[in-house]
C-alpha positions as CSV (number, residue, x, y, z in Angstrom):
1,M,-11.2,46.3,-13.3
2,I,-7.9,46.8,-14.6
3,K,-6.8,47.8,-11.6
4,F,-7.8,44.9,-9.5
5,F,-5.4,42.3,-12.3
6,K,-2.3,44.8,-11.6
7,K,-2.4,44.3,-8.6
8,F,-3.1,40.3,-8.3
9,R,-0.6,40.3,-11.2
10,T,1.9,41.7,-8.7
11,Q,0.7,39.3,-5.6
12,E,2.4,36.4,-4.7
13,D,0.7,35.6,-1.7
14,G,-0.3,32.1,-3.7
15,A,2.8,31.3,-4.5
16,V,3.8,29.1,-2.0
17,T,0.9,27.5,-2.1
18,V,1.0,26.4,-5.5
19,D,4.7,25.1,-5.2
20,W,2.9,23.1,-1.9
21,V,0.3,21.8,-4.9
22,V,3.1,20.4,-7.3
23,L,4.9,18.7,-4.1
24,T,2.2,17.3,-2.7
25,A,0.8,16.0,-6.6
26,S,4.6,15.1,-7.2
27,V,4.8,12.7,-3.9
28,V,1.2,11.0,-4.6
29,G,2.5,10.2,-8.2
30,L,5.4,9.0,-6.6
31,A,3.6,6.7,-4.6
32,V,1.0,5.4,-7.0
33,G,3.9,4.8,-9.1
34,G,5.5,2.5,-6.3
35,V,2.3,1.1,-5.8
36,M,1.5,0.0,-9.3
37,V,5.5,-1.2,-9.4
38,I,5.0,-3.7,-5.9
39,K,1.4,-4.8,-6.9
40,D,2.4,-7.9,-9.0
41,G,5.0,-9.2,-6.2
42,V,2.2,-8.6,-3.0
43,D,-0.4,-10.3,-5.4
44,G,1.7,-13.3,-5.9
45,L,2.6,-13.5,-2.0
46,A,-0.3,-13.3,-1.2
47,G,-1.4,-15.6,-3.6
48,N,1.0,-18.7,-2.5
49,I,0.4,-17.8,1.3
50,G,-3.7,-18.6,1.1
51,T,-2.6,-21.9,-0.9
52,E,-0.6,-22.9,2.1
53,L,-2.9,-21.8,4.4
54,S,-6.0,-24.0,2.1
55,S,-3.8,-26.7,2.3
56,A,-2.4,-26.8,6.7
57,T,-4.8,-28.9,9.5
58,V,-5.2,-28.0,13.0
59,V,-4.7,-31.0,15.0
60,G,-6.3,-30.9,18.8
61,L,-4.6,-30.5,22.1
62,G,-4.2,-34.2,22.4
63,E,-2.2,-34.9,19.4
64,L,0.6,-32.3,19.0
65,G,4.1,-33.3,18.9
66,Q,2.6,-36.7,17.4
67,T,3.1,-38.7,14.8
68,S,0.1,-39.8,12.8
69,E,2.1,-43.3,13.7
70,T,2.1,-43.1,17.5
71,A,-2.3,-41.1,17.2
72,T,-3.2,-44.4,16.0
73,E,-1.9,-46.2,19.0
């Protein structure tokens, strides 16, 4: 068993894997941080768009280009 631990301690095959795990965790952490920074702005913008769309009206094809005054004539 002691021979196994001495051999395991000198091997460096897993060092690259550890580096990639740390690098990947850093990238994921930065992405989560970036999302948290812009989340409030995106939520506000989505709310504004929703408000504008809910108050918008759709006109029929025959009414395009007419104002409300010419449509009643």
